[in-house]
Steps between C-alpha positions, in 0.01 A plus 500: 500500500230531764294735286451232235352234732140593418547514123320224297726240341559579133447213248660505156306444178706181436346341803164505323637345178289223365819299438611511864168501682228238530136621545510397866825695557352798319204510738738466800714794375195723432374431852844588646498832312143578614576428865824698486322805344214481752747493795681802358177686444392419859833637636462821291140556612599460865793738460274760331236460766760555770624819327143638465421427861813670621418808294146518651630464856754780457237774468353650821147404584232761455391585845279805434215567263432857385150544356335811357122504537287623213147616431358703789808412702743640243772680700521242776812279512519187711831356614469146623756305703531142382762295686286225658789264584644761735176666621601813295808546719745763381792338317742665263299415197168625638652831619674554165172433305295723735754781453477468122116504517488806719731684259275399208186621675656834589589560135147413385303820535177321419505323842282693744484236779713202591364204694757270665364154570598129529408228253574235765202406715509606868841664461595863431871482574676298767794746520860413431603169345692373802630187317660715234629747759662228714737429216610865470809658647442800732584751226261326261225530760569869542495553126178306459320690777619820340346400172177411680498835676550672155203303362274619777607866445440469132159348562413777745617765256276385213304799374183288479321390822591141607249272674617177669243223528577260787303179447737299712823501706712818481800468728827688531598642165157402367333744737775758438405490132136566594609787729673657194157509330258791529200285594456151642210265495486167687276200548382410850724190493818685384799475730758782522790610717855619515652190661874561446586533873423127526802446278709743704493766230280798419281593205750615236283614206342806657272338758641683799431835324171445317311309761524775769398759241188299426385382848712718733832430666377353830291231335763435234765438773270254677429299178866496392642418851252212549502379132122474539293376207159663442199388304303720262255626755777598755699670221197703393423600863844664540502661152757266349264412215233727342232233448435152635265261323371146552671245271308373197498158334761608250740614776546845350274723711771744584592529130133569419497772767815646352345494153194682634719779641700515177176546303409788733834669428494438122251769393686777684760727340821290489738798540297620792512158668876468440573849640275432799722193571810722482344768727400242764808279485757779503297737726473247783881479524547871572355773724143604422615840369739330256216262420280796402773616263514151340121507459527850339755387250302185411185708448681748276598216264132417448410848372658418162322172424230411255338295773431811713330669205302186423388475862361852496336453163331177610375657817351793312326277251397239760671210333750240602858622440739302284856545626800411285786603727638769269652836586319790325789597271533137396127508409545825304810374320314188403209702358738727307672199346165391355502804270871490400 
């Protein structure tokens, strides 16, 4: 059978009998056995190598890196995009991994600030992976864009502040991801724009809604209609980014600026910061009177926190407060449990 072609030839004991075999023939037979066994071993190794290689290739590549800073930066999480071969373009794998990471961060109550950055030099995110998308059916495209839109909403809804650091190109969906952040920093050389109309489509992951809320509808219309690309200085001038910085030798000036802002946020009461985010984000979507009501409800939630008591005590004793992000009853229950 075909399956036996690679098996070594089997020699019987009688073939090595001193009566039937001369010394020269003995050497010949031993050599034949050795060569046969070596060939079989070589085939087996190649087969095993092929199996191992196939197993490695079947797992999806890791296209993000989630890092938790420690020491004085404890409480800051950094989410790095790392898909250099596609300029961090959004493919199915990257979107899936980002969604999982955002969910993980939201469940981790120790995270007080998230920084979103790229680990690929001179690139933040080039937008959609058009090569992958060109192979999709129309319904697949619709489903993918829907998943991308959900990712942006989940990112925007994170309770912790999100800072996007643009140290390179941020086009299309890449800029839409930055727009879903609370704060944006950029290097002078960064390039950004919603360029979808060049492809006869429109921004589909929230760009048509978030950009006008940030820079105003008239200017947002101009930028989307023309598909204009801005540098960091121009983006800062119109309020698209919060800070613009000259690039450094390491190519991470925007990340360093984001880290500086995160360190300014870190000492403040985490519950207060999170509820301030809710009050601003939700309040801007309604009338100012309804916004006042949202602010009132958010403030009321802070009255029952350990952090508020700690802030007053620290002010009275002229010391630096140490906030732990606990509600007051949680603090009391924890103290009671120490004596039970």
